[in-house]
N, C-alpha and C positions, 0 to 999 in steps of 0.2 A: 209872478202870477199869485193871486190870492186864492187859497183853497177854502171854501166855505162848506162846513159840515153842519147840517141843521135838522131839526125835527118839526119845523113849522109847516103850516099849510102854504101852498104856493102863493096865494093872494096875500097872506100875511107877510111872507118873505119880501114880496114886491113893495109892501108898505114900509117894512122895517129897513130894507136895503134897496132903495129906489135907484141908486147909482151903480148897481152891479153891471159890469161890462162883459163883453163877449170873451175877454181874456181871462176873466175869473172862472174858476171851476167850482161848480155848485153840486154838492153831493146831497141828494134828497131822497126821501122815502117814496119814490114814485113806483119802484118795482120791488118785487119780493127779494129781500136779502137773505141769503142762506147764512147760518151761523158758522163761525170758524169751527172746524172739526178736530183741530189739534193734530193734524197729520204731519206737519212740518214739511209738506210738499213745497211750500213757498220758499223754504230755506234750502232744500236738497234736490228735489226733482225739477222744479222750474224756478230757479233763484230769482227773487224779486217779484214774482207773480203767483197769485193764489191758484191752486189747481181747480177750484170750484169755478165753473163757467157761468158767471152772472155779471151784472153791470159793475160789481164792486171788486172784481178780481185784480184790478191794477192799482189798488189803494197805495201800496208802497211806492210805486213809481209816481203816482199823483202827488204824494207828499214830497218826493224828491224834487219835483219841479216847482214847488211853491217857495215864495219868500215870506209869506205870511199865511198862517192857518187861523181861521176864525171858526170857533165852535159855538153854536147856539143850541142850548139844550134845556129842557125842563130838568130841574133838580129833583132827582128821585133818590131819597134816602142818602143824600150826600154824594151822589154819583150822577152819571149821565143817564139820559132816557135809554130804554132798551135799544132803540134804533141806533142812536149815536154810539152807544157802547159796542154794538155789533160792528159798526163801521170801523171803530178804532181797533177792535179785536182783529178784524180782517186786514189791518194795516201792519201786521207783525213782519211782513216781508220787507218793510223799510229798514230793518236791522238784520245783522248776521246772527246765526245761531251760536257763534263763538263768543266767549266771554272775555271781559277785561275789567280791571279794577278802576273805578271812577269815583272820586270823592270818598275813597275808603270803602266803597260798596261794589259788589259784583253786578255788572251790567253787560248786556249784549254789545258787541262791537258795532260800530257804525258802518252800514253798507254804502251809503251815498255820502260823499263829502259835501254836505249841504247843511247850512244853519238857517233857521227861520224863526220868526216871531210867532208866538202862540197867544191868541186872545180867546178867552172863554167867557160867554155870557150865559149864566144860569137864570132861569125864570121859574116862578111859581109862588103862589101865596102861602104864607105860613112856613117858610123855610126856617128851620130852627138854627140857633147859633152853632150847635154841634154839627148839624148837616153842612153848614157853611164851612166850618173848620175842616171837616172831612173832605169836602169838595176841593178846597184850596190845596190840601195836602195831595190829593189825587192829581190835580192839574200839575203841581210841581213835580211829582213823580213821573207823570207822563212826559213832561218837558225834559227831564234827565234822560229818559229812555229814548226820546225822539231827537236828542241832541239839539234842543231848541231853547229859546229864551222866553219865559213867561212875560209878556208885555202887560197883561191885565187879566184879572178874574173879577167879574162883575156879577152882582146878584140883584135881580129885579123882581118886584112883586107881580108884575103882569106884562102881557104883550103890549098893552097900551103905553106903559112906561117905556118899553123898548122903542116903540114907534116915536115917542117924544125925543129920544136921544139923537135921532137922525144919524145913524151909523153910516 
């Protein structure tokens, strides 16, 4: 299954990804997303599931089911848009609260024995070289924490440029 997390309008998503299938899981900003409150309930009280009862409470399990994650986000100061960042924050249940050393660094242990490919497309006009560098480092760090492989990080100036790619 492909997991698509995006901040595009629905009509724009249909133009950018016309071949999206019923098997794909699309996470969109249709409903009000509550921010992660840092309570660690998804680690301790309800392992693997957020205690906040909204549409985004199963993000850890959603990630565990995917073989590919595609993130499409406006590049905001070298990071994801607020909505996409919030979704990724709410995905913390994908990992354990326990630590392990990985690549000489301390990281959380993997909850689900699942590997997936991560593709990220950032869009926005006037993305500076420093913002691109920061965003690439962020995606690589996310991949380490998600136990995934970065397939690509792409920067586009506009949605029209994204539409021309025929993702």
